[in-house]
Backbone as a printed PyTorch tensor [residue, N CA C, xyz], in Angstrom:
tensor([[[ 41.6760, 211.5050, -97.3840],
         [ 41.8020, 211.0020, -96.1430],
         [ 40.6340, 209.9060, -95.7350]],

        [[ 41.0450, 208.8340, -95.2290],
         [ 40.4170, 207.5340, -95.2240],
         [ 39.1390, 207.8010, -94.0360]],

        [[ 37.9660, 207.5070, -94.1780],
         [ 36.8650, 207.7640, -93.2440],
         [ 36.3250, 206.2620, -92.8640]],

        [[ 36.8060, 205.8360, -91.5240],
         [ 36.3140, 204.3330, -91.3490],
         [ 34.7890, 204.2100, -91.3150]],

        [[ 34.6350, 202.8930, -91.4960],
         [ 33.1600, 202.7660, -91.8810],
         [ 32.6620, 202.6750, -90.3930]],

        [[ 31.3270, 203.1310, -90.2140],
         [ 30.7050, 203.4480, -89.0180],
         [ 30.1690, 201.8320, -88.5560]],

        [[ 30.2060, 201.1110, -87.3360],
         [ 29.6700, 199.9760, -87.1400],
         [ 28.2850, 200.1390, -86.5060]],

        [[ 27.5740, 199.3610, -87.1330],
         [ 25.9720, 199.4890, -86.4990],
         [ 26.0660, 199.0010, -85.0830]],

        [[ 25.0330, 199.5590, -84.2670],
         [ 25.0600, 198.9580, -82.8060],
         [ 25.0170, 197.6110, -82.4910]],

        [[ 24.2780, 196.9330, -83.4520],
         [ 23.9650, 195.4770, -83.0270],
         [ 25.3050, 194.8640, -83.3880]],

        [[ 25.9910, 195.3840, -84.5860],
         [ 27.4520, 194.8920, -84.5530],
         [ 28.3950, 194.7910, -83.6040]],

        [[ 28.1340, 196.4590, -82.9140],
         [ 29.2580, 196.6710, -81.8650],
         [ 29.0530, 195.8500, -80.6890]],

        [[ 27.7730, 195.5160, -80.5420],
         [ 27.2520, 194.3700, -79.1440],
         [ 28.0390, 193.1670, -79.6340]],

        [[ 27.8150, 192.5820, -80.6870],
         [ 28.4500, 191.3180, -81.0270],
         [ 29.8180, 191.4650, -80.9170]],

        [[ 30.5350, 192.4710, -81.5640],
         [ 32.0810, 192.6090, -81.2920],
         [ 32.5660, 192.6340, -79.7710]],

        [[ 31.6660, 193.3650, -78.9490],
         [ 31.8740, 193.3290, -77.4830],
         [ 31.8570, 191.9400, -76.9650]],

        [[ 30.7510, 191.2690, -77.3390],
         [ 30.5490, 189.8460, -76.8370],
         [ 31.7220, 188.9790, -77.2070]],

        [[ 32.1070, 188.9880, -78.3390],
         [ 33.2010, 188.2080, -78.8970],
         [ 34.6540, 188.5660, -78.2000]],

        [[ 34.8000, 190.0610, -77.9740],
         [ 35.8580, 190.2990, -77.3400],
         [ 35.9990, 189.7430, -75.9620]],

        [[ 34.8540, 189.8590, -75.5700],
         [ 34.7440, 189.3710, -73.8620],
         [ 35.0410, 187.7800, -73.9030]],

        [[ 34.2570, 187.1280, -74.9320],
         [ 34.7120, 185.7220, -74.8070],
         [ 36.2160, 185.3560, -75.0030]],

        [[ 36.8580, 186.0250, -75.9420],
         [ 38.3010, 186.0600, -76.2310],
         [ 39.1030, 186.3040, -75.0380]],

        [[ 38.6510, 187.3660, -74.3100],
         [ 39.3660, 187.8670, -73.3050],
         [ 39.3160, 186.6260, -72.1220]],

        [[ 37.9670, 186.0000, -72.1920],
         [ 37.8840, 185.1270, -70.9660],
         [ 38.7760, 183.6510, -71.4550]],

        [[ 38.9030, 183.5150, -72.6340],
         [ 39.7740, 182.3730, -72.9630],
         [ 41.1020, 182.4670, -72.6570]],

        [[ 41.5020, 183.8120, -73.1100],
         [ 42.9560, 184.1170, -72.9060],
         [ 43.3190, 184.1120, -71.2210]],

        [[ 42.4650, 184.6800, -70.5680],
         [ 42.7160, 184.4650, -69.1690],
         [ 42.6400, 183.3340, -68.2990]],

        [[ 41.8590, 182.4270, -68.8540],
         [ 41.9500, 181.0090, -68.6980],
         [ 43.2760, 180.4240, -68.9610]],

        [[ 43.8800, 180.5870, -70.2030],
         [ 45.1550, 180.0950, -70.6520],
         [ 46.2590, 180.6710, -69.6800]],

        [[ 46.0350, 181.8500, -69.2340],
         [ 47.1390, 182.4240, -68.3000],
         [ 47.3420, 182.0910, -66.8810]],

        [[ 46.2640, 181.0140, -66.6090],
         [ 46.0910, 180.5600, -64.9150],
         [ 47.4890, 179.8690, -64.6250]],

        [[ 47.7040, 179.9110, -63.6910],
         [ 48.8960, 179.2250, -62.7870],
         [ 48.7740, 177.7680, -63.2110]],

        [[ 49.7170, 177.0970, -63.3410],
         [ 49.6770, 175.5450, -63.4860],
         [ 48.7500, 174.7770, -62.6710]],

        [[ 48.8770, 175.0900, -61.2910],
         [ 47.8020, 174.1950, -60.2680],
         [ 46.5180, 174.8050, -60.6550]],

        [[ 46.0690, 175.6300, -61.6020],
         [ 44.6510, 175.8610, -61.5350],
         [ 44.2610, 175.3610, -63.0250]],

        [[ 45.1900, 175.0110, -63.6820],
         [ 44.8040, 174.5270, -65.2040],
         [ 44.5360, 173.0470, -65.1150]],

        [[ 43.1170, 172.8010, -65.4200],
         [ 42.9620, 171.2110, -65.4710],
         [ 42.9070, 170.8460, -66.8890]],

        [[ 43.4110, 169.5060, -67.3450],
         [ 43.5570, 168.9970, -68.3880],
         [ 42.5090, 168.1000, -68.4830]],

        [[ 41.5860, 167.9730, -69.6640],
         [ 40.7720, 167.0050, -69.9370],
         [ 41.3670, 166.1070, -70.9560]],

        [[ 40.3870, 165.3580, -71.7460],
         [ 41.1140, 164.3050, -72.5270],
         [ 41.9350, 164.8020, -73.5860]],

        [[ 41.3140, 165.8010, -74.2120],
         [ 42.2530, 166.1560, -75.4110],
         [ 43.3320, 166.9180, -75.1700]],

        [[ 43.2750, 167.6460, -73.9290],
         [ 44.6970, 168.5990, -73.7440],
         [ 45.4220, 167.4320, -73.1040]],

        [[ 45.2300, 166.5660, -72.1970],
         [ 46.3290, 165.9600, -71.7910],
         [ 47.0310, 164.8880, -72.9380]],

        [[ 46.3620, 164.5020, -73.8640],
         [ 47.0240, 163.6020, -74.8050],
         [ 47.8460, 164.5920, -75.7490]],

        [[ 47.4260, 165.8750, -76.0630],
         [ 48.2530, 166.6100, -76.7890],
         [ 49.2880, 167.3450, -75.7810]],

        [[ 49.1920, 167.6210, -74.5450],
         [ 50.3450, 167.7470, -73.7770],
         [ 51.3700, 166.8210, -73.6440]],

        [[ 50.9630, 165.5010, -73.1650],
         [ 51.7040, 164.2980, -72.7340],
         [ 52.2440, 163.5710, -74.1670]],

        [[ 51.5640, 163.8020, -75.1270],
         [ 51.8400, 163.1160, -76.3090],
         [ 51.9130, 161.5020, -75.9430]],

        [[ 51.2780, 160.9710, -75.0940],
         [ 51.3070, 159.4790, -75.0370],
         [ 49.7500, 158.8670, -75.3450]],

        [[ 49.4450, 157.4830, -75.0560],
         [ 48.4040, 156.8040, -75.5390],
         [ 47.6980, 156.8760, -74.0420]],

        [[ 46.0330, 156.6940, -74.3610],
         [ 45.3130, 156.6030, -73.0430],
         [ 45.9270, 155.3980, -71.9830]],

        [[ 46.4970, 154.4870, -72.7870],
         [ 46.9620, 153.1850, -71.7730],
         [ 47.9600, 153.5910, -71.0230]],

        [[ 49.1020, 154.3160, -71.5420],
         [ 50.1560, 154.9070, -71.0530],
         [ 49.7220, 155.5580, -69.5750]],

        [[ 48.8260, 156.6320, -70.3770],
         [ 48.2480, 157.4280, -68.9720],
         [ 47.8740, 156.4760, -67.9160]],

        [[ 46.9790, 155.3200, -68.1290],
         [ 46.4150, 154.4790, -67.0800],
         [ 47.5380, 153.7910, -66.3420]],

        [[ 48.5920, 153.5620, -67.0510],
         [ 49.6860, 152.9240, -66.2620],
         [ 50.3270, 153.8160, -65.4940]],

        [[ 50.4910, 155.1070, -65.8050],
         [ 51.0030, 156.2170, -64.8520],
         [ 50.3860, 156.3640, -63.8120]],

        [[ 48.9770, 156.4190, -63.9020],
         [ 48.0330, 156.4010, -62.6310],
         [ 47.9560, 155.2660, -61.6740]],

        [[ 48.1730, 154.0670, -62.4210],
         [ 48.1820, 152.5620, -61.6810],
         [ 49.3050, 152.2160, -60.9260]],

        [[ 50.6680, 153.1180, -61.3980],
         [ 51.8740, 152.9750, -60.6600],
         [ 52.0420, 154.1790, -59.6680]],

        [[ 51.0150, 154.9560, -59.5680],
         [ 51.0740, 156.0940, -58.7720],
         [ 52.1510, 156.9970, -58.9400]],

        [[ 52.5200, 157.1000, -60.3560],
         [ 53.4480, 158.2910, -60.9110],
         [ 52.6250, 159.5620, -61.1010]],

        [[ 51.6170, 159.4630, -61.5900],
         [ 50.7750, 160.7620, -61.7420],
         [ 49.3110, 160.8660, -61.2440]],

        [[ 49.0130, 162.0440, -60.3590],
         [ 48.1960, 162.1300, -59.8320],
         [ 46.9640, 162.5730, -60.5150]],

        [[ 45.5960, 162.2940, -60.0560],
         [ 44.3830, 162.7410, -60.8380],
         [ 43.2520, 162.7700, -60.2950]],

        [[ 42.1190, 163.2130, -60.5920],
         [ 40.8000, 163.2260, -60.0180],
         [ 40.0040, 162.5760, -61.0450]],

        [[ 38.9680, 161.7880, -60.7150],
         [ 37.9040, 161.3020, -61.4140],
         [ 36.5680, 161.6050, -60.7850]],

        [[ 35.9370, 162.1910, -61.7790],
         [ 34.6490, 162.3640, -61.4600],
         [ 33.5930, 161.7790, -62.5720]],

        [[ 32.6570, 160.9520, -62.0190],
         [ 31.6580, 160.1540, -62.9660],
         [ 32.3300, 159.4750, -64.0360]],

        [[ 33.5230, 158.9220, -63.6790],
         [ 34.1430, 158.1910, -64.7100],
         [ 35.1840, 158.9180, -65.6640]],

        [[ 34.9910, 160.5480, -65.5510],
         [ 36.0260, 161.1640, -66.3730],
         [ 37.2060, 161.6490, -65.5060]],

        [[ 38.3850, 161.6040, -66.2930],
         [ 39.5350, 161.8250, -65.2740],
         [ 40.0960, 163.0460, -65.9270]],

        [[ 40.5850, 163.6950, -64.7360],
         [ 41.0120, 165.1300, -64.9330],
         [ 42.5670, 165.0640, -64.2330]],

        [[ 43.4960, 165.8310, -64.8500],
         [ 44.5860, 166.0540, -64.5630],
         [ 45.0460, 167.6430, -64.1050]],

        [[ 45.7640, 167.9820, -63.0470],
         [ 46.2780, 169.1770, -62.9130],
         [ 47.7370, 169.0840, -63.7360]],

        [[ 47.6120, 170.4970, -64.5370],
         [ 48.8760, 170.9640, -65.2900],
         [ 50.0380, 170.6740, -64.4510]],

        [[ 49.9050, 171.3250, -63.1130],
         [ 51.1670, 171.4550, -62.0710],
         [ 51.4910, 169.7210, -61.6390]],

        [[ 50.4270, 168.8210, -61.7000],
         [ 50.9190, 167.5630, -61.3890],
         [ 51.5980, 166.9230, -62.4770]],

        [[ 51.1530, 167.0280, -63.7240],
         [ 51.9140, 166.6780, -64.7340],
         [ 53.4040, 167.2210, -64.7990]],

        [[ 53.6610, 168.4090, -64.3330],
         [ 54.6730, 168.9140, -64.5300],
         [ 55.6350, 168.5590, -63.5410]],

        [[ 55.0720, 168.2200, -62.3540],
         [ 55.7970, 167.7730, -61.0810],
         [ 56.0880, 166.2530, -61.4940]],

        [[ 55.3860, 165.4890, -62.1510],
         [ 55.6740, 163.9870, -62.4260],
         [ 56.8810, 164.1140, -63.3880]],

        [[ 57.0290, 165.2660, -64.5530],
         [ 58.0900, 165.3440, -65.4960],
         [ 59.3770, 165.5800, -64.5510]],

        [[ 59.1930, 166.5100, -63.7260],
         [ 60.5540, 166.8510, -63.2140],
         [ 60.9600, 165.9100, -62.2170]],

        [[ 60.4080, 165.0290, -61.6220],
         [ 60.7440, 163.9660, -60.5980],
         [ 61.4910, 162.6590, -61.4820]],

        [[ 60.9750, 162.8520, -62.8860],
         [ 61.7640, 161.7960, -63.6790],
         [ 62.6350, 162.3080, -64.6930]],

        [[ 63.2700, 163.3340, -64.2810],
         [ 64.3130, 164.0340, -65.4430],
         [ 65.4750, 162.9670, -65.3740]],

        [[ 66.2060, 162.9500, -66.1520],
         [ 67.2220, 162.2820, -66.4370],
         [ 68.5260, 163.0310, -67.2260]],

        [[ 69.7160, 162.9020, -66.6680],
         [ 70.6720, 163.4890, -67.0000],
         [ 71.1200, 162.5980, -68.4670]],

        [[ 71.8150, 163.4620, -69.3780],
         [ 72.3160, 162.8830, -70.4960],
         [ 73.5630, 162.2750, -70.2120]],

        [[ 74.0160, 161.0750, -70.7540],
         [ 74.8300, 160.2340, -70.3480],
         [ 76.4440, 161.2180, -70.7840]],

        [[ 77.0740, 161.1250, -69.8480],
         [ 78.6380, 161.8700, -70.1090],
         [ 79.5370, 161.1040, -71.2950]],

        [[ 80.1170, 161.7360, -72.0730],
         [ 80.9180, 161.0540, -72.7690],
         [ 82.4790, 161.1650, -72.4770]]])
């Protein structure tokens, strides 16, 4: 029969800290879209477009945003709303 190796108390504390950090990250990712904020990296990966295209969306009022000290943020719900407003039906054959 296999006896599992006992983890030292220090290592147990480190594991608990790591588990808590991962739990916090997962909880953040499971927030509803209106509570998820996209920064630079996320917005580019989610929207798959350039910074200039995003600026055009903002300038034309297509995408709502917040600007704090020169940094621009988007709510995921606003991005989803913009995409829903601009859905197009495929052409009928």
